[in-house]
C-alpha positions in Angstrom: 90.6 87.4 71.9 90.3 91.1 72.7 88.1 90.3 75.7 90.7 87.8 77.0 93.4 90.4 76.7 91.2 93.0 78.6 90.5 90.4 81.4 94.2 89.6 81.7 95.1 93.3 81.9 92.5 93.8 84.7 94.0 90.9 86.6 97.6 91.9 86.2 97.4 95.7 86.5 96.8 96.6 90.2 95.2 99.9 91.0 97.7 102.5 92.3 96.0 103.8 95.5 99.0 103.9 97.8 98.8 103.9 101.6 95.6 104.9 103.4 95.5 105.9 107.0 92.8 105.2 109.6 92.9 106.9 113.0 91.5 105.5 116.2 92.0 105.4 120.0 93.9 102.8 122.0 90.6 101.2 123.0 89.5 101.2 119.4 92.8 99.6 118.3 92.4 96.9 120.9 88.9 96.0 119.7 90.1 96.0 116.0 93.0 93.7 116.8 90.9 91.4 119.1 88.0 91.1 116.6 90.2 91.2 113.4 88.0 93.8 111.7 86.9 97.4 111.6 83.2 97.9 111.9 81.8 100.2 109.2 79.9 103.4 110.2 76.2 103.7 109.6 76.8 104.5 106.0 78.6 101.2 105.5 82.1 102.7 105.0 85.4 103.0 106.7 86.9 106.5 106.8 90.6 106.8 105.8 92.8 109.5 104.4 95.9 109.7 102.2 97.2 112.5 104.3 99.7 111.0 106.8 100.5 114.4 108.2 96.9 115.6 108.8 96.0 117.8 111.7 95.5 115.3 114.5 94.2 117.8 117.0 90.6 117.3 115.8 90.5 113.7 117.2 89.5 113.2 120.8 91.8 110.2 120.9 89.9 108.3 123.7 90.3 111.0 126.3 93.5 112.3 125.0 95.7 109.3 126.1 96.9 108.0 122.8 96.2 108.4 119.1 96.6 105.4 116.8 97.3 105.6 113.1 96.8 102.4 111.1 98.7 102.3 107.8 96.7 100.3 105.3 97.6 98.9 101.9 95.3 100.9 99.6 96.4 98.9 96.5 95.4 95.6 98.0 92.2 97.1 99.4 91.2 98.4 96.0 91.3 94.9 94.5 88.4 93.9 96.7 86.6 97.1 97.8 85.5 100.3 96.2 87.4 103.3 97.5 85.6 106.5 97.1 87.2 110.0 97.5 85.1 112.3 99.6 85.3 115.9 100.6 83.1 118.5 102.1 81.3 120.3 99.3 80.7 124.0 99.3 82.6 127.1 100.2 85.6 126.4 102.3 85.0 129.6 104.3 82.0 127.8 105.8 84.1 124.9 107.2 84.4 124.7 111.0 87.8 125.9 112.2 89.1 122.5 113.1 88.8 121.1 109.6 91.5 121.7 107.0 90.4 121.7 103.4 93.4 119.4 102.5 92.3 116.6 104.8 89.7 114.9 102.8 88.6 111.3 103.2 88.9 108.2 101.2 86.0 106.0 102.0 86.3 102.2 101.8 82.8 101.0 100.9 82.0 97.8 102.8 78.4 97.1 101.7 77.4 96.5 105.3 80.1 94.0 106.1 82.9 94.2 108.7 86.2 95.1 107.1 88.9 92.5 107.8 92.0 94.3 108.9 94.9 91.8 108.9 95.3 91.3 105.1 95.7 95.1 104.7 97.4 96.3 107.8 101.0 97.4 107.1 101.9 99.3 110.3 100.6 100.7 113.5 101.8 104.0 115.0 100.9 104.8 118.6 101.4 108.4 119.7 101.1 108.8 123.4 99.5 112.1 124.1 98.9 111.9 127.9 100.8 109.3 129.8 98.8 109.9 133.0 95.6 108.9 131.3 97.2 106.0 129.3 95.8 102.5 130.0 99.1 100.8 130.3 97.6 97.3 130.7 95.6 97.8 127.4 98.8 99.1 125.7 100.6 95.9 126.8 97.8 93.7 125.5 97.9 95.6 122.2 101.7 95.2 121.9 101.3 91.4 122.6 98.7 91.1 119.8 100.9 93.1 117.4 103.9 90.9 118.2 101.9 87.7 117.9 100.5 88.8 114.5 104.0 90.0 113.4 102.6 93.5 112.6 105.2 96.3 112.6 104.5 99.0 115.1 106.0 102.0 116.8 105.3 103.9 120.0 106.1 107.6 120.2 
């Protein structure tokens, strides 16, 4: 009986992870939306952060045209994937100047599989950084996919 109660608790009590944020370029977003997944890095993980306000100047943003922030449902993700906090160990004085000690990662462990984005994608924020370099045709294609999939988005 106690085992059954513990199993029911696990099923009914969702983990409280909160929103996770993944940053990419416009070209990266187009590929993610077109394919329906994020490819993990060579360590079989997807890098995210809980810090929505992190210093975005460290990202090259695909030539500086636009920076994309995907808001992901960390609670839902944690029901199917392991989420591992990660930070740079050691003395913070040794960190490169572009890193902020408060901007640590949450790694989604994918075990070598592509990470399906649509069940977890809550919002897309597109910040245009250099309109001259912006691929307006790709932006229009991205907007069409977001509208088609009924995914909330904003362009700043």
